N, C-alpha and C positions, 0 to 999 in steps of 0.2 A: 239492256240490262243483262248481265251474264253472271252465272254462278258456275264456274268451271275451273278445272285444272289448267294452268298455263303450261303447255308442253314446250320445252326448249330442246330441239334436236341439236346437240353440240357434238360434232364429229371431229375427231382428232385433227387439228389444224396443223399444217406444215408451215414452218417459218417462211415468211415471204418478204420481199422488198419491192420498191417501186420499179416499174418497167414502162417504157414508152414504145415497145416494139409492136404492140397490137392496138387496134382501134378500140375505143371505149364501148362500141356496140357489141363486142364479143361476149362480155358478161351477160348482157340482156338476152342474147341468143341462147346461151347455155341455160340460163334460168327458165326461159320460155320452154325449152325442150324438157326440162325437169318437171315443170308444172303440168305439161301435157302427159308425161309418163304417170304422174300421180293421179291426174284426173281420169285416166283410163281405167283405174281400179284394177290394173293387171300387174302383179308382181313381176312378171316376165318383162314388161316394158321398163320397169325401174331397173331391173338387172341389166337390160340392154343399155340404159343410160349410164350405169356405173361402168360398164365395159368400155364404152366409147368416150365418155366425158370426164370420168373421175381420175385423179392422180392416184396410182396404186400405192404410193408412199403414204397417202393420207389415211388409208385403212390397213396399214401394215399389221399383220397378225390376224386379220379376218379375211375370209373368202369373199368373192364377189357376191355370192348369195347372202352371206351374213351381212355385208354392208348394205345390200339392197333391202334386206329385211328391216334394218335400222331406219333407213329412209322411208320405208313403206308405212311406218307407224304414223306418218303425217296423214295418211288416208283416214285415220280415226277422227280428224278434225273437220271433216265435212266437205270433201270435194264434191263437185267440181269447184276449184278455186278460180277466181278471176284476178288478173293482175291489174293493180291500180297504178298510180303515179310512181315514178322513180324518185326516191328520196335522196339518194346519193349514188354516184357512179364514178368509177375511175377505171384505169386499165386493168386493175387486179381485183376489183370488187364492185358489187352493186347491192343496194338496199331498195326494195320496192314494197309498196303496200299491197297486201293480199286480203281478199274478202272471200269467206267461205260461203257455201250454199245455204248455211244456216243464218247468214247475216252477221257473222262474227268477223271482226277486223284483226289482222295480224300484220307483222312486219317480218319480211324474210331477207336475210343477208347471205349472199353467195360470194365466196372468196376464191380467186384463182391463183395458181402458182405463177411465179415470175419467170418460169422456164419458157422456152420457145413454144412448147405445146399449149401452154396456158390451160392446163386441165384444172378441174375443180378440186380445191383443197378442203373446203368446208361449206356446210349449209347450216344456217341457224335460223330458227323461227320462234318468235315470241309475241307478246302483246305490243300494241302501238307504242313506239318510242324505245322499245327494248333493244333494238339493234343500232340505234343512233345516239343513245345517251352515252355520256362519258363513262368509262369503266369505273366500277366501285373502288374505293380506296381499301387499303389493307388496314383493318381495324384490330388486328390480333394483339397489338401492344396495349390495349386498354387496361387502365388501373382500377376503374370502378364501373359498375353498370350505368350509373348516371352519366359518367364521362363518355362511355361508349354510345349511349342513346343520344346524348346531346350532339356528338360529332355527326352521327348518321342523320339526325334531324336537320342539322345545319346544312349538310351536304346535299340532301335530297329535297328539302323544302316542305316536308310533311308537317302539318300543324301539331300533331301529337304522335308519340311512338311509345309502346310499352312492351315489356318482355317479362316472362316468368320461366324459370328453368330449375331443374334439380338433377344432380349427378350423385345422388345419395339420399340420405334421410332429410336433409335440409332443403328448403325451397327458397328461391331468390326472386323477388319481384321488384321491378322498377318502372316508373313512367316519367316522361318528360313532355312538356309542351302545353298547349291550350286546347280546351274543348272545342272552341270555334275560332277560326282564323280572324285576325285583326281585333280580337277581344282578349281580355286578361284572365278570364276564369280558368285556373289551372286544372289539368286533368288529375284525377285522384286514383290511387291504387285500387279502390273499390268500384270504380266506374265500370259500366257494361260496354263491351265492344261487340259490334256485329261480327259474327264468325263465318258467314257465307257458307260455302260448300263443305266446310269442315263438319257441318251438321250431318252430311251423308254418313260419316263414320259413326255418328251417334245413332242415327236411324238404323243402320245396319246392326249395331250393338243391341239395340232394343229388340230387333227381329231375331237375333241369335238367342236372346234370352227366351223368347217365345218358342223358338225351335227346341231349346233345351227343356222347356216345360211341357213339350208335346202338343202345344197349341198350333204350331206351324211345322211344315216340312220344307227343307231346302229344295226338294224336287217337286213341290206342288206346281202343277201346270196352271196357266192362266184360265184355261177352260174349266178346270176343276175348282179354281178359286171363285170364278164368276160364271156358274153354269147357265144362267139365264141372260147374261149380258151379250148384246150383239158385238161381234169383233171379227176382224179379218181372219181367215183360216191360218195365215202365216203365223199368227201370234198364239194360237191355241196351245201349242206344245212348249212355249217359252216357260221357263221355270222361275221360281222366286229367286234362286241364286243368280241366274243369268240377268235378272233385272238389276240386282245389286252390283254386278260386274260390268254393266253397260253392254250386255250382249243380247239385249231384247230386240234391237232394231227399231225402237220407238224414236220418233223425231224429237229434235231439240227445238223448243218453241221460241217465238219472238215475244217476250213478255212485256215489252215496252209499248205494245200496240193496244190501246184501250178497246178497240173493236174486237181484237182477238180475245182479250180477257172476257169480254161480254159473251162471246161465242163459246169460249172454253168452259165458263162457269154456268152458262144458261140461266134459267130462272130459279136455280136451286138456292135454297136458304139454309144456313147452317154449314159448319166446316165439313162434316162428313158427307153431306149431300152434295156440296160443291166438288169434293174430291171424287165422288162416285160419278158425277156427270163428266168430269174431266177425264176420268179413266176410260169411260166409254167413248168419249170424243176422240181420245188419242188412239185407242185400239181399232177404231174404224177408219183410220187414215193409213195411207200407204207407208210401209216400213222403209227404214233406211238400211241398206245392206241386207244381209241374210239374217233374220231373227234366229237367235240361239248360237250364232257363229261369229259374225263380224262385230267388232267393237264400234259403237257409236255413242259417245258421251252424251248423256241425256238426263236432265233434271226430271223429266216426265217419268222415267223408269223408277225413280225413287218415290215419286208420289204414288204410283201404282203399287209398289211394294208396301208402302205404308198403309195404303187403303186395304190391301189384303190383310195386313195385321189388324187393323181396327175392325174389319168385318168379322174375322175369325175370333178375335178376342172379345168382341162386343163392347169395346171402349174406344173413344176417340184417340187419334194419334197423340194429341197434346197430353192427354191423361196417361197414356202408355209411356211416353217419354219421361214424364214426371215420376211415375211409380217405378219404372224399371231402369232408369239411367240417372236422372238428376238427383233424386232423393237417396238412393243407395250409395252414391258416390259423394254425397255431401255438397252438391253443387247448388248452394242456396240462392245464388244470384241469377241462375239460368232462367231466362224468360223467353216466351214466344212474343217478342215485341222489339220494334226498332228503337234504338236509343234516340233521345231528343224529340220524341213525338208526344204532343199533348194528348192526355187521355189514353195513351198506349201503355201496356205493361212495362215497356222499356223505360218509359217515364221521361219527364223533363229533368233538368239538372244533371244531364248526362252528356256524353260526347255527341257532337254533330259529325256526320260524314261530310265529305267534300268531293265535288266533281271538278275535273280538269277541263277548262274551256279555253277559248282563244285569249281570254284575259287572265288566265291562271286559275288557281283554286278558288271555288266559291262554295259556301255552306249549302248542303242539300240533304234533305231527308226523304228517302224513298219509302213511303208507307201506303201501299195500295192494298186495301182489304182483300180484294179478289185474288191478287197475286199472292199475298201471304197465305190465304187459305189453300190455294193450289200448291204452292211451292215450299211451304214450311219444311217438309221432309227432306228437301234437297238443299235448303239453305236460305230461304226468304224470311228474314225477320228474326232469326234466333240470335240472342245476345246474352252475354255473361261477362263476369270479371275475368281477368287474366289468371288469377289464382284458381278459379273454378275450372277454367279450360285446362289448366295444368293438371288438376286432379284427374280429369278424364285421360289426359296423355299418360300420366303415371300409372293409371289403371291398366292401360294397354302395354306400357313398358313391362310391368310385372308379368302380364300374360305372355308376352314375347319371350320372357326368360323362364317360361314353364310354370308360372305361378298364377294361373288363371283363377279368377274369382267370379262369383255370380252365375257361372255356367261351367260346363265341362271344358276341359282343355281341348278336346276334339272340336267342339263347336267354336271355341275361341280361335283355334288355328285356322279354321275355314275363313274367318274374317280377313286374315292376312295372307291368304294363299292366292296369288294372281291366277287369272283365267288362262293366261298365255305365258309359258315358260321358255319360249323360243329365244334364241340369241337375238338381241336387239329389239325384242318386242317391248311394247309399252306395258309394263307390269302393273295392271290395275286389278285390285282385289275387291273387297267390299267396303268402299269408302276410303281405301288406303292405296297409295301408290308405293310400290317397293322400288326405290331408286338406288341403282348400283353405279351411277355415273357422277353424281355431284361430289361425293367424297370417297375416300379410299375404302371406307367401310359402308355396308348397306344401311340405308335409312328407310324408315316407314313414315310416310307423311301425307299431307294434303294441304291445299290452300283454299282460300275462299274470298269472294268479293261480290258486292252488288254494284260496283262502280264508284262507291263512296268510301268504303273501308277496304283494307287488304289484310287478311289474316294468314298466318303460316303456323303449321304444327309439324314437328319433326322428332322422331325417336330413333336413337342409335342403341339397339339392345346390347351390342358388345361393349359399348362405353358406359352403359347404365345411365344414359343421358336422355332426358325428355325436355323439350323446349317449345314454347309458344311465343309468338310475337305478333302484334297488330299495329297498324297505322290507321288514322282516320282520314285517309285519302287513298285513292286507287293507285296501283302500281304504274310507274313510268320508267322503271329500270329493271334489269335482270342481272343479278338477283334483285328481288324486291327489297325495299328498305327493311321490312321485318326479317326477311331471310338473311340479309346482310348481318343483322344483329345476332341471329341464331348461329350463323356460320362463324362469327367472331368468337362466340362462346365455345363452339365445337373445337375450333383450331387452337384456342388457347389451352385446351386440355389435352392436346395431342402433340 
């Protein structure tokens, strides 16, 4: 189970054609050298790889150091990586399965130039199936949202797909498909969708409001937040802000393991007590990278940040979210609950998520109480309607245009200020990725998934555009089906 940003490293590819002059083993040799360089955790080794193995024309306009820095962002995904089976291979390209030290599965594609030297033109990495799926169609000629969603749904096979967007005062919402595959119950515009890691941006917004009220400080150290809690010395000086920027060095956990969940939650009862136990459990484990400096995407960091908030404010995380985010923004359908679960706040009569298996998509509801208690702040079990998710996106669109509400502009701006501004760096802020490569203009966004839903949120301040889209099946393409819908809306207006 994973709630994380899917990072796609897409480097400017040079046009290529087929070639029979080199053996098919050469792509594997170059890819292995690249993985070894990344696994070393040394930028100098990645620079050496760029010098010896990369086609200079592939990064024209950037220095070797800048190109190496772009590639080195893959180190955020949990090396050492192990190379699995080869999915596809030719003289000019190779696709292999990659597994991170955190147990996450990826797919990496390396393309070589057809020239005699056969240097590397591009390296791409995404979720399983992302590098082997057929490229998405061009949907920019859509006449209506229903037509757009119906086409993407048909091409990608998701049971249901929905989108909501605004490029001005009016909002547009459309859904197509069925709540559960092989059944006829149609999805409704008011249905709740699981939003996964998009919850991180909401948790960070709640914390920013508490900072604005003087309840919290961005520079609060973990030792000051939990003066009596046992923790490794490396974590003591980590700040609240660094937790939200994935700079705390805390591990990314394997939440699918029932034994791990028992260990992580202990004998604690009650949501706050479970999170307190989990916080100590996490802070007594060896850090990943250098706390306070290196980026390591971690759901646990958001649980710890939320626990700081509930301890200092004297209210559970769930109540803080309701009072400081959901209610002020009019997000009436926002629930701490998985759609389709009997007795759960998400409720029956809602969408079912779907897992992709050997026999295709099958209905599946992930509703593990211990997991939800631990990981609600990072994205476990939070659901809402598309329209309410768009309300949240529009709130941030206004703030990005200098019209912050509910808090000072200064504190709002911190939410969208990446920790690393270097050329080629993965620009992660507080629950927001600042993406300068997907489109010509900068977008602020995040995605989320529990393996059964896939959600996307994107904001283009210069276009006054905010958009959200979700499918009730996990991503098997890059861009994801929801992102394909959002990009079709973006490009139609440009």
